[in-house]
Backbone bond lengths (Angstrom), bond angles and torsions (degrees), N, CA, C in turn:
res aa  C-N    CA-C-N  psi(-1)  N-CA   C-N-CA  omega(-1)  CA-C   N-CA-C  phi
1 M - - - 1.499 - - 1.538 109.80 -
2 V 1.306 119.71 139.39 1.415 123.63 174.24 1.651 108.86 -127.80
3 K 1.219 116.37 129.97 1.424 122.36 179.29 1.521 111.67 -132.52
4 F 1.256 117.31 116.98 1.514 118.13 174.38 1.439 108.91 -69.46
5 D 1.381 117.19 116.17 1.490 122.16 -165.75 1.521 113.52 -116.97
6 H 1.319 115.42 -38.92 1.548 121.33 -177.64 1.520 106.04 -140.03
7 M 1.334 110.84 154.93 1.497 116.45 166.69 1.523 107.77 -148.26
8 G 1.305 113.65 160.24 1.490 120.13 178.09 1.567 105.97 -106.32
9 L 1.341 111.32 141.79 1.450 116.82 178.80 1.563 107.92 -137.40
10 P 1.350 114.74 110.12 1.446 116.96 178.28 1.521 114.32 -71.59
11 V 1.300 119.62 138.16 1.474 123.57 -174.18 1.563 106.41 -138.42
12 R 1.270 115.51 159.40 1.471 123.67 178.00 1.523 112.25 -78.95
13 D 1.286 114.94 -35.35 1.501 120.05 -177.11 1.536 107.47 -138.29
14 V 1.271 118.25 102.62 1.421 122.54 -174.90 1.545 112.99 -59.40
15 A 1.351 118.22 -43.43 1.375 122.82 176.78 1.443 114.48 -60.59
16 L 1.367 117.79 -46.30 1.432 118.21 173.95 1.548 117.99 -60.91
17 A 1.276 112.70 -39.53 1.487 118.87 -179.73 1.562 105.97 -65.84
18 R 1.345 117.11 -53.33 1.455 120.18 177.57 1.526 114.24 -49.65
19 D 1.325 117.54 -51.81 1.396 120.33 178.61 1.444 114.73 -59.43
20 W 1.327 119.26 -39.95 1.443 124.98 179.23 1.542 114.50 -61.16
21 Y 1.333 112.40 -45.47 1.490 115.96 176.86 1.504 113.23 -73.25
22 V 1.307 118.01 -34.67 1.442 121.12 177.30 1.541 113.43 -67.14
23 T 1.363 111.99 -49.49 1.496 117.42 177.59 1.433 115.77 -62.85
24 N 1.322 118.81 -50.08 1.416 125.84 -170.40 1.571 114.86 -79.43
25 F 1.366 114.51 -32.51 1.432 116.62 -174.73 1.553 115.06 -131.59
26 G 1.320 118.47 8.58 1.433 124.36 171.32 1.533 113.30 71.58
27 F 1.286 118.08 21.87 1.545 118.44 174.16 1.502 103.20 -61.92
28 K 1.388 114.28 149.33 1.422 119.75 174.41 1.558 106.89 -105.16
29 V 1.315 111.15 151.06 1.471 118.11 175.51 1.471 111.09 -77.57
30 E 1.271 122.22 119.03 1.416 125.44 176.14 1.539 112.19 -81.50
31 F 1.366 113.78 -46.31 1.410 120.15 168.28 1.543 109.93 -156.90
32 D 1.325 116.20 158.78 1.471 125.15 178.49 1.374 111.14 -134.85
33 D 1.357 117.28 108.17 1.479 122.78 -177.02 1.579 104.29 -105.18
34 R 1.308 117.15 90.47 1.448 120.77 -179.90 1.494 114.47 -62.56
35 E 1.337 115.44 -34.25 1.481 119.19 -176.81 1.621 110.27 -67.43
36 R 1.345 115.36 -38.39 1.483 119.08 -179.05 1.513 109.89 -93.35
37 K 1.342 118.44 -3.78 1.439 124.16 -178.21 1.567 111.72 57.37
38 I 1.330 115.34 52.56 1.476 121.01 179.38 1.513 105.72 -137.81
39 V 1.258 114.15 138.49 1.515 123.27 178.03 1.448 110.11 -132.87
40 A 1.335 120.47 130.78 1.467 123.91 172.76 1.538 108.59 -100.90
41 I 1.365 113.78 121.99 1.465 120.41 172.85 1.472 110.17 -111.92
42 Q 1.366 115.61 149.94 1.419 117.50 -173.66 1.515 111.25 -134.69
43 D 1.347 120.22 137.45 1.363 123.00 -179.51 1.555 109.93 -84.20
44 D 1.362 115.62 -177.93 1.512 118.65 -177.16 1.499 112.40 -66.78
45 A 1.369 118.46 -20.05 1.473 117.69 -174.61 1.548 110.45 -97.47
46 G 1.383 116.14 3.13 1.438 122.03 177.67 1.500 115.33 93.81
47 F 1.257 120.15 5.31 1.408 127.37 178.40 1.581 107.07 -74.32
48 T 1.407 115.99 128.22 1.393 118.04 -176.26 1.542 110.60 -115.13
49 I 1.404 113.84 137.26 1.465 121.08 174.14 1.601 105.17 -112.23
50 F 1.313 113.23 125.84 1.444 120.38 170.97 1.490 109.90 -87.54
51 L 1.285 116.82 110.24 1.507 120.33 176.00 1.474 106.15 -91.15
52 S 1.308 116.05 121.31 1.448 120.36 178.48 1.478 109.14 -125.42
53 E 1.384 114.52 132.35 1.440 121.91 179.94 1.475 114.94 -76.29
54 V 1.292 115.95 132.06 1.492 118.31 -178.81 1.510 107.39 -122.30
55 A 1.336 121.14 149.89 1.431 123.15 177.25 1.532 109.18 -78.06
56 G 1.271 113.15 148.86 1.476 119.24 177.58 1.495 115.03 78.20
57 E 1.334 114.27 -173.52 1.435 119.09 -177.98 1.530 110.39 -83.38
58 L 1.391 112.33 151.07 1.437 119.54 170.97 1.458 110.06 -86.25
59 V 1.326 115.47 119.05 1.453 117.23 -176.19 1.515 109.97 -122.51
60 G 1.316 115.00 166.23 1.455 118.62 175.52 1.553 110.28 87.12
61 A 1.274 113.55 -175.97 1.401 122.80 178.48 1.531 114.98 -58.36
62 K 1.295 119.85 139.40 1.442 122.36 -177.37 1.517 105.80 -122.12
63 C 1.350 114.48 153.65 1.445 116.21 173.72 1.578 110.56 -81.88
64 G 1.278 114.02 167.11 1.490 122.13 175.87 1.541 112.74 -109.72
65 L 1.234 119.64 146.42 1.477 120.90 178.44 1.515 108.96 -114.55
66 T 1.317 116.87 128.58 1.478 121.58 179.37 1.578 105.34 -103.73
67 L 1.340 118.45 122.59 1.384 124.22 178.14 1.493 112.72 -115.04
68 Q 1.308 118.23 125.66 1.440 122.25 178.28 1.585 103.82 -87.68
69 V 1.331 116.36 133.40 1.475 123.24 177.52 1.486 106.39 -127.12
70 A 1.403 114.71 169.74 1.455 119.42 -174.05 1.585 108.01 -70.41
71 D 1.321 114.05 -37.27 1.506 117.00 -174.98 1.507 106.68 -155.55
72 V 1.414 116.39 107.52 1.426 120.43 -170.11 1.520 108.87 -68.26
73 D 1.330 122.74 -36.71 1.432 119.89 175.43 1.497 114.15 -62.90
74 A 1.297 119.37 -40.26 1.416 119.96 179.21 1.515 111.92 -71.89
75 K 1.289 119.87 -35.03 1.469 122.46 178.41 1.526 107.51 -67.87
76 H 1.330 120.87 -39.41 1.414 124.39 175.71 1.530 110.90 -57.77
77 Q 1.324 115.89 -48.09 1.490 121.25 179.16 1.536 108.73 -59.14
78 E 1.298 117.09 -50.26 1.437 122.82 179.35 1.523 114.54 -53.64
79 L 1.288 113.88 -53.09 1.513 120.85 -177.85 1.462 108.57 -68.81
80 A 1.328 122.25 -40.43 1.465 124.54 179.04 1.498 111.02 -61.35
81 R 1.304 118.45 -39.35 1.524 124.30 176.06 1.511 109.37 -63.25
82 C 1.304 117.34 -30.15 1.555 118.72 177.90 1.479 111.15 -86.03
83 G 1.321 119.61 2.78 1.429 122.18 177.03 1.539 116.44 93.99
84 V 1.328 115.88 4.20 1.483 118.46 -179.36 1.504 106.92 -73.30
85 Q 1.370 116.16 133.39 1.464 126.21 -174.54 1.546 105.23 -90.91
86 F 1.297 118.46 137.00 1.417 125.30 175.27 1.499 114.20 -105.85
87 V 1.317 119.38 141.22 1.470 125.27 174.99 1.517 103.70 -75.01
88 N 1.299 118.01 -47.67 1.515 125.02 176.67 1.460 109.48 -137.85
89 P 1.318 116.10 124.26 1.527 120.21 176.41 1.502 106.11 -71.61
90 P 1.372 118.31 175.46 1.454 117.24 -175.43 1.609 108.69 -60.25
91 S 1.264 109.27 130.87 1.491 116.87 -179.37 1.530 108.32 -169.77
92 R 1.306 117.66 174.83 1.491 122.47 175.15 1.505 108.35 -77.82
93 L 1.287 117.57 117.96 1.443 120.98 -179.62 1.575 108.84 -115.64
94 F 1.334 114.75 179.89 1.431 114.53 -174.13 1.535 113.29 -65.22
95 W 1.350 116.90 -16.46 1.444 121.18 -179.01 1.499 113.14 -105.90
96 G 1.381 115.06 -0.27 1.485 117.89 175.61 1.569 104.92 130.24
97 Y 1.325 111.34 -164.60 1.610 115.92 -174.87 1.503 105.75 -86.38
98 G 1.324 116.85 132.46 1.495 121.99 174.82 1.453 109.72 174.22
99 A 1.351 118.96 -164.88 1.436 126.32 -175.80 1.606 105.31 -136.76
100 E 1.287 110.92 156.17 1.456 116.80 -176.36 1.535 109.26 -132.05
101 L 1.338 117.60 137.69 1.482 123.46 174.73 1.441 108.10 -146.41
102 T 1.302 117.38 175.56 1.420 120.93 178.40 1.524 107.31 -122.98
103 D 1.350 114.23 146.93 1.494 120.08 175.63 1.472 111.60 -83.27
104 P 1.285 123.44 175.80 1.441 125.87 -177.26 1.564 116.51 -55.45
105 D 1.352 114.80 -16.97 1.474 119.00 177.06 1.466 116.91 -102.22
106 G 1.339 114.47 0.58 1.437 120.11 -179.19 1.499 118.29 91.27
107 Y 1.379 113.66 7.46 1.484 117.29 177.51 1.527 106.74 -74.78
108 L 1.397 117.05 133.25 1.422 122.56 176.94 1.530 109.52 -69.67
109 V 1.299 116.47 129.32 1.490 121.33 178.93 1.532 106.25 -118.61
110 M 1.287 119.11 117.68 1.387 127.62 179.45 1.495 114.37 -102.33
111 L 1.296 119.98 125.53 1.499 126.99 -174.39 1.467 108.39 -107.38
112 W 1.341 116.86 137.37 1.459 119.87 175.68 1.524 108.30 -153.85
113 D 1.384 119.85 162.22 1.358 123.62 171.40 1.523 111.59 -139.15
114 E 1.263 119.08 154.48 1.511 121.50 -171.77 1.632 110.11 -62.85
115 V 1.277 118.36 -40.97 1.446 119.29 -173.75 1.563 110.58 -66.74
116 S 1.381 117.02 -50.80 1.386 122.36 -179.42 1.550 109.02 -63.16
117 M 1.271 118.15 -44.27 1.486 119.80 177.45 1.426 113.27 -54.66
118 R 1.361 115.59 -43.51 1.512 122.45 -178.29 1.562 107.96 -69.09
119 E 1.278 115.02 -49.31 1.485 122.10 -171.05 1.568 113.89 -79.80
120 K 1.298 116.51 -38.78 1.419 120.90 -176.34 1.534 117.78 -107.03
121 G 1.221 111.84 -11.22 1.231 135.07 172.98 1.361 148.33 31.48
122 G 1.271 116.12 -124.16 1.403 128.20 -166.97 1.537 110.97 -49.52
123 A 1.274 113.14 173.70 1.483 119.64 -177.12 1.543 111.49 -64.84
124 A 1.331 116.10 151.70 1.444 120.60 -176.02 1.582 105.11 -75.75
C-alpha cells in the first residue's frame, strides 16, 4: 500500500502561509516550531503539509495544490468577499470544473467539489 501522507512546501514567511491556509481553508496547526521556522498544517483527512521558511525568493517551477471543498462556488464567493484574488473563478478548466487561486507564495491552489465536477464537469 502507498498513501501520500506528508509533503514539504518552502515558503517566504511561515507565519503568513500558516495563517492563510488556516483562515481560508480550515487547516489545523499540528505543530509550530518558531525556532526552526517550520509549521505543520493538517487538512480534515489527516494530510500534513510542512511549511518551511526559506531565505530569499522562491524561484523556478512550483507545485500546485488541489483542495476538495464542500461547494466550490460557495467557497469562491466566501473567499472573494474576503478579498482573495482568483486566477480563474469557478468554471470549466482543462482539469474539470473548479476555481484557481494562488497562495501568498505563488503556489497554484485548485478548488473543486464532487457535485460540481459531476454536474458541470469534464474538462474544457
